[in-house]
N, C-alpha and C positions, 0 to 999 in steps of 0.2 A: 589311801592313795600318800605315797611318802611325800613328804617337805619339797625334795627341789624340782618333783613335775611340774608342779603350780607356778615356782617359777618361772621355767622354761616354757610352760603353755602359753604363760599372760605376755613373753613377749614374740609368742608365735601370731600370738593374735595382733598385738600391735596396737591395742589401747591404749597406751601410754602410761597404765597402770603403774608397771615398775620398772624402773630404767635401768637394771644393770641385774647380773644374778652371778655369781659365784661357782667356779669350777669347781673348787672342793667344798668339805661339808658345811652348812649354813649353822650359825648361832641357832642356841635355842629362840634368845628373843625374834631373829627374822624369821622363825620358822612361824611365828606366829603371825609377824605382819601380815608372813605369804599366806595364809589360815585365813586374815583377816580378807585382805583383798579378795580370794576366791569366794568367799562368799559375799563381799560385795557383786560382781562380777553377776552373780547367778541372782542375786536378789533383784537387779533390776533387770527392767522390761528391755531399756534401749540397750546396755549391755550385754543381755542374752541373746538379743536377736544378732548382732553385731556377732556375736562367737559362732551365732549359727551359723550366717552369713560365709564368716569363714573357714568353717568346715567346708563348707559347698562350692568355694573358689578352688578349693585341690582339683575339683574337679575336671576343669579348665585345662584348656592347652594340651599335655602328652596325655592326658588323662581321656580326651574324650571318646569316645566311640565312633562316630565319624567326620572325617577333617580330611585336611589336605598332609601328604604325603610329610612335612615340613613339623607335624606334631605328630604323626602315626603311620608306618605306609601299610598296616592291616587294613586300609581301605581297598589295596588292589592286592587281590590274588595270581587267579587263574582266570578272570575276568578282564578286568582291567589292570592298566599299565599308567606309567607314567615315563615320559622322555626326554624331560628339558634339563635332566643332571645327570648323562653319559658320562661322568669323570670319577677319578679318584674318592674318598672320604675326604673331605677336607672339615679335621674336626675343627676350628674354627667357625664353621660355618653351621656347624650341626646336619651338616646335610649327607643324605646316604641316596646314592643313584639307585636306581631300580635294580639294575643287573650286578652289584654287590648285597642288595637284600634280595632276589630271588635267588640264588647262587649261594648263599648264605655266609658273604665274605664280609660281613660286618663283626663288630669286634664286643667284648667282652663291657666297655662303655659306652658301649653306643646306645642311645633312645632310654637312658638308665632314669628319670626324672620320675618318671613313675612311681619306682619305690619308695623314694623319700616324700616324693606329695602323699599317695599313699598312707604309709606309715605314719604320717604327720596328721594327719586327719582322723584317723584312727583312735589317736591318742588324743587329739582333741574331742573328738565325739565323746570318747571315751568318758572324758572328765564330765561335758556336758550331762549326759545320760545320767550320771551319780550325784549332780549339783544340781542340776533345774529346778529340783521341787524345795528348794530354797527359796525359791523364786516369792516376792510379796506382792507382787503389781501384777503379775499376770491371772488368771482364773483356772480355777484346776482343770478344764478341759483344754485351755489352752494351754498348762504345762505338757497336758498330757499328752496334744499334739506335738508339740516343740521335740520332744521325746523320743519320739515316735520317729522325727524328721532326723534326727541325731543319729538314732539307732538304724532307720537305715543309711543312711550315709557310711558310717563304718563299716555296714554289712555291704555294701555295692563295693567300697572300697577295696575290701578284702576278695569280691566277685570279680572286679578289673589284676589285680594281683594273681588269682587264680588261673583266670584265661590266657594269661601272656606268660607268667614263670609257671605255672604248675603249682604241687603242693607247696605251701609258704608256713609259715611261722606263724601261730594265732598267739594274739597277747596276751597276757591274764586281763581278765576282767576289774582287776582294781587296781591295773597301771602297774607300772614297772619303778623301782624306784632306781631314780637315776644319783643316786650316791653310791652306789655299789658300783662292783668293777666290771668290766665286762665280761669278765669271764663267769660271775655271779649273776648275771640278768641274762647270759645263752638261753637262747630257745631253739630247739628243732623244729624240722619241719612238720609239721600235722602231714596225713593221709589225705589224697585229693576226697574221699569217702568224707573223713573228717572234716575238712574244710569246707565243703558241701554242705552238710548236714549244719553245720553252725551257721553258715550263711541263712540256709532254711529256715531255720530255728528262728533267728534273729528279724528275718524278715516277717515271719507269720507275727509274732510279736509284735514288731514296730507297725502293721499292718492293722495289728486291732486297738491299738494307742492310736492310729490317727484316723481311725475308722467315722469319727463323730465331726470333726473338722476337715479331717481332709481325704473323702471320697472326691473331689473334684475342688481345683484350684480354679481362682478368676485369673485374669489376664495378669496380672503385676506378681501374681507366685505362679508362672507359669512353669518356670525352671525348678520349680521346687517339687519332691514327692508325694504321690497318692498313696492310696491304700492301696489302690490298684498298680499301683506303679513295685512297691513291695513285694503283693501277690507274684506281677511277672518277674520281674528279676528269683525270687523263688522257684516258678516254674523252669526258669531258664538253667539254674543254676544247678536243679534236680533232672533235666535233658540232658545236661553235660555227663551229669556224674551217671547216669546210666547207661550213655553212649560206650562204645566197644573200649576207646581208648583208657578210661575209666573203669569201665565194665568186661571182667572177664580178657584182659590185656595177658598173652601170655608171652609178649616176644623180649628179645634180647636188651633192647630200649627198658624196657618198664623192672627188668631184673639189677638192671643197672642203674637205676632213678629211688634212692636209697635215701634213709634218713643218716645222721651220723652212727646209728647202732645196728645199721643193717636193717631194717626195715625197709618191705617195698613199700613205696607211696602211689604205686595205680596198683589197683585189686587185681588179682590174677583169677579170682572166684568171681564166676559168670551170677548176677542174681537177676532175675526177671523181674521182682516185684519192684526193682528201681524205676523199670520203666511206667509200672503202675502207679507209683509214685506222679511222677514226673506228669504222668497223663491227668492224676487227679487236681495236681497243685494248676494246672494252665485249664483244666475245666473251673478251679475256684474263677477264673478271670471272668471267662467267659461267663459265666453267673451273675458278676455283679452288676450286667447289665446297663453298663457304664461308656461300654466302648461300643463303636460299629466303624464297618469299612466304607470309608470316606467316598463319594458318589455326587456327581454332579446330573443335572436332568440332560436329556436330548435335547439336543438342538436341530429343528425342523427344517428352517430355511438359512439362505443368507452362504458367504462364502466359508465361515467355521463352522459349517452344517457341518452333523454328525453323521461321521461312515461307521452304520451298523455292520457288525459281522454278519454270516450268514447265516440262512437258516438251520437250527441244528434240532428241531422240531421237541425244543426242550425250554431251555434259558431263552430261547429268542422270543417264544410265546406268552411269557411271566414277565411284570414288573417287577420293579425291586421291592423286598428282596431275594424274589424267587427266582427272578432273571434280568436281562440288560435290555426287556423291549424300552424302558421308559428313560433311560439312562447314557450318558456318551462314555464308554469304559475308558479311552485315550484322553480324553480331559479328568478322568475322573481321578485314573492314578497319576498323572504328573502334578496335578493341583496339591499333594500331597506333599509333594517334594519341593516345587519350586518358590516358593515364599506368600503365594497368594492367599495361602490362611494363616491368623495370627495362630500360635499354640493352642490359645484355648479355646481355637474355634475349630482345631481340627481333634474328631472324634478317633481319629485313627492311633492318635500320641498317647501313648503311654506312660512314657517318660523321656521329656526331651532337656536340652540345656537351653533349650530357647535360644536368643541372641548371645546369651553371656558364654561365650567359646573366644580363644585368644590365641595369639601365633596364627599359624595359617590354618584359618576355619573352611565350613565348606563354600563362603564366598570364595573364598580362593582358590579351591580344585575350580570351581565354575570358572574363575576367569583363568584358569589352563585350558578349561574346557571348551570356551569361544574361540570359533576361528579369527584366523587372523583377519580375515576382510568385515570382523564387526569387532576388530580391535583387542582380540584377544589371542591368546597366545598357542593354541593350538597345540597342546601338546599330551593332553590326558585322553590316550583311548578304550577300545575296546579290543576285545581280540576274537577270532574266527569260532572259535570253541565257543562263546558268550553269544555271538551272535545265530551261529546256528541252534541253541539251544532252543529258543525262541518258536514257537509253535506256530503252521499258518494259520491262514483264521478260519480253516473249520476244523480244528485239531489237528490236523496230521501232520507228522514230522516234513522238516522241508527236502526238497530232493536234494541228494547230495550231502545230506546232511553227516559232517564229523568223517567225510571220505576220507580226507588225508589222513588224520590220527587211524586208521583201520579200524574205524566202527560203523563203518556207512552201511547201509543198506543194500548196497548193489545200484541204488540210483544214483544216478548223474545231476550235477548243476545246472540249469535252465540255464540260456541262451538266449540271447535280443534283448532290446531295449523298449523303452516307450517311446513310440513316436510321437510327432506332434497332433498326427489325427486319433492317437488314442487319448492323450491329452485333452483335447478338443471332443471329444465323443465321450468323455466322466468315466474312461475305463483306469483300474490299475490306480485309484484313489491310495493316498493322496501322493505317490508317485506323481514326477515331472517329466519334461520331454529329455532323454538321454538318460537315465537309469536305468541301471541294470533291471531283467525281469527277475534275477533269483531273491529281490528283496518286494516283489508284488506281492501283494493276496496271504501279510504275513499278520501276527494277531494284533492288538490295539497296543499291547504295553511294547509291541516291538518298533512302533512310531514314535513312541513318545519318551522310549529311551536310547536310541541308536540312529548315528549322523551317520547315515551309509552314505556311497559316494554320488554324489546331486542331489543330498535330500535337502529340504527346502525351511531357514530358519527362519523362523516369525521374529523378527527384532522389531524393536520399536523404537528407535534410538532417536529422541527427541533434538537433539543436540547436533549431529549430525545425520542430515537425509537420508547420504550416499550409504550410511551402514544398515538402513533399515530392510526389513523382507527381503530376501534373497537366497536363491539356489547357490550351492556348496560345493565345487568340487575337489577332489585330492588329487586331479594328475601330478606330475611333476611337471609340467608347463603351465599350471593353475597361474595368472596374470594378477589375482589376486592375493599370494602370496600364501596359499594353502595348500601348494604341492609341496613337495620332497624338495629341501633345500638342507647339502650337508654343512653349509659352513655358520648354522644357527640350529636350535633347537625347535624352531615353531614347524613341524611337520608332524602328520601321525602314520607311526611306524607301523601301523598292520593296513592304515587305509579306512579305520570306521572311528570317528569320532563319539561324545557320549553329550546327551541332550537330556537326558535326565540330572534335575537340581536345577536348569536352565528357566527362567522366565524370561518373556517375550520385551521387559524393559530392561535388562540383565546387557549391560555394554561396562567396556573397559578403554576407559579412555586414560592413555600412558600422560598426555599432556593435563589434562582437566580431571585426573583423581578419578577413584573407583565410584565406581553407578552399579551395585550391584544389589540386589534386591536383599536383604537378609532373609536366611530361611533358619527354620525350624530344624534342629538336627533332632533325625528320627532316630534317637537312641534305643528303644524297645517300641515298637510296633505291632498292631495288633495283630497284622495279618500273623506275623513272628509267631505269637502266642499261638494263631490257629492252626499256622500249617505242622507247631512242636505237638501240637494236643496228637493232629493225628499220626504223626511219627512216633510218637510214644504208644499209643494204643494199637499201631500196625503189628508190635514188636512182639507182642503178650500171645501168647499160647493157652493161659488160663485165665481163671477171672478171680480179683481182687475183690475185699473191700477196707476201702481209704475214705479216714475222715478229712469231709471237707476242713474248711479253715472256719468253721463255724460250727463246728464239731460233728453236724451230720455227718451219714456214710453215704460214698457214692460204689455203686458195683460198679468197675472198671473192667474189662474185657474188650476183647478186637470185634464192635460192634462197629458193621458196616455202616448205618445210620451217623452214630456218634462221628467217624471218621468223617462223613460228609457234611457234618457240622464244622467241622476246620476246614476242608476242604473248598467246600460251592460257593461260600461269600468271595474266597481269593477267583478264583477262577470266573464266577457272575463279573464281578467290577472290572475283573482282565478282558474280561470278553471273550471268553476262551471257552470250548463247549468240556460237557464233565468227561471225567476217565469214564471208562468202559467197564462193564461189571465183571470181563475177566481181568482189568487190572487190579478193581478193589475186591477179587477175591485172592487175589494169589500176595502171599506177605513179601515175595522177592520180589516182584513186578514192581510191587506198589511203595515197598520203598526206593529202590531205583527215580521210580516216576515225582517220588515228594522232593529227593535229591533237588529233581531236576527242575522242580518247580520254587525250592528253595533257590535257586542258582538264579533265576530272571526275574521272581519276584523280588529280593532283596540285594540285588543290584545295586552295586557302592556304598553298601549299608555299613560295612566291619565284619559282615557275618559269615563271608564266605573263606574266609580265611582262617577262622575258627571251625566253621563246619567241616572242613576238610580234613583237621587234625582231631577234632572229637570221632569223627566215625572213622579216620586213618585209612582216610584214600588219598591224604597228601602226595605218600612216596609214587604215586602215580600220577595224580592228575597235576601238583607243582612240576614233576619232572617232564610233562609231553612238549616236546617244541612248539612254540607258541607261534599259529599261523595267520596269515592274515593276505590284504592284496599287495600284488606288485605294484609295491607306489615308484618303482625305476621307470615305470613308463609313461609316456605322453598320452593324451588326447587322442589321438588319434591308434595307440596301439592298446586302443580299451576294452580287448578282449582278453589282450593278456594281464593286462591292470585285474584283471576281477578273477582271472583263476588264483587261487589260493597258492602262498607258498610260503617253506618259512622265514619267519624274519630274522635277518641276520644280527638285527642291533638287539636284540630283546633275546637273553639267554634264562634258560631254565634247570633245576634240577630239584632235588632233594636228598639231604642229608640228615640221619639220626638225629644231630646236635640241634636240628630245625623246630623240631614237637613243640618246642619251647626256648623261651626267648634266657639269653646266659644270665646270671646272677653278678652283677657287680663284683671284683674282687675287693673292693675298701668294705661291702658289707660280707664275706666271708672273713676277713681281718680282724670286723668288730665281734665277729658273733662265731665261735669256736666251734657251735655243735648246726652251725648253718653250712650245707652240702649245696655242690656247685649240680646244675642241668649236666648229665652227660655230652661228653663231646667237647666243653667246654673248659678254658682255663681256671684253676685257682686262686693263682697267683700274676702278676704282672712279666 
């Protein structure tokens, strides 16, 4: 590595070791001084750990996987929306309204911190990988573990770049000589396939380097990667590379996305084996035996007793893990996200930033989800399409599902409301009086996630008793401020709120400060890997021998029992019956069903935005009108309130340029070999 990069990187780390760095060439005696300083850093345990901590600081803020829209709007696709920033883009606030985001009206300079943070972290990680072996205060096994963590960080930062921007430049392993001119260090974009292969190979090395000390991390290190986190990221990168966007893409967009020499960056040639490699990588995570689907035991008595799903003659007859007979599906799902668990106590979290979040965090998202009557902002909500995607508790589709967007089966939505007599008799639990029967008898994940009109919020505000446990309606004339009010932002555009991520103790007191329990970010969750495993297997027509990460061979094929190994734990914990044999035997039908499973199971976790793109479903799904309740209606017009209408205040469309985020023109000026994503401008 050349002399100038040491000086630059040491200043970035900010340990106070070097106070200045010249922009022009450094004299040879300065070079040796820099070299000695670098050795001083990596021979010291304290300085090495500070260097590594700084690398992981690049994961925060705009680089979060799950956060509120101030960091990244990508947690909001066709499932979730935010309604509190319906104004033109204000560069001074770095705010982007949902409508500008959804219509592709953002510009080349918006939300661009990802590029700088990732490449800065990549350079610092490379320096550590190459120099940590000099450490004299760490044991060899610790050096190997730290090296693996740095390698994970570098590959993960590339992964964040690949998802957001598409194919990106891969920097040389030895680093870049920053004393050279921009023209001399210009680096072209690598293909999507090359980027995914690099991430896969690096994560494999990282897993091997971390396997002795990093199979599990304690609470104090829960935001640091494990061996499993490396293998899981590898599985996700390979799944994306096998998906239609990067595997057999013959679209006009793919033809336009090239490097500076005209080479296509998205593969037009379909290769089925990519799916087999993705499946094998997911199986590596499963075979570790480290992760599990989180579940809590069934509660038989009391006001908080478990609402058991109906008998399905299968899962309902068996105890966990074979069935849901002894667990509470709704609580099991809710507590994964609401802050009940510490990161190290959640067997489902494979990688998380824990509480190391910055800017608009998950806690900020919850603040926007809470109803006004609980002193929240009542501005984040769900779409009718997402609400319809949840199953009935017997595994059937909800009557009237997707009727308004032309996908209905001819059935009509249920009419009528829960009466006081129904409630007193214990019918339609957990619905309360006055709630539409459209929301009755739904699967447990629905009740853990959806704040439908009249749903009950279990809130335990200790300081303000009037905010405790309350039934919340969203009618226009709601007296507690949850209804439509065009004079401010605090109303749900669709009449559906969000309960996922909300803990009973959460509240936001504007005058008293924030009182929201910290949430461990679910960056990579075991359920995601299980569903990815089933998805990859489903796409296979042949049989493949793929080596595991330890070197043994897997025989990978479209094996129904193996697909059930990925699907059934998710469905059982969710309290939903298994798919029928007809679905499992039909590749097209199972593909459709798995997409729906990801839609509901991973709602609000930043997956849907990217799933729609890798499947190449975005042009249809993102462009459909957003439907919801008619929130202009009062409580005495409740029938009209519950008839879905296209929401005038939420726009939707999709243009080719929205496949990937634009690259900042300043980066294009610095790197003459870097090409812009199609549809976006090169210069000011």
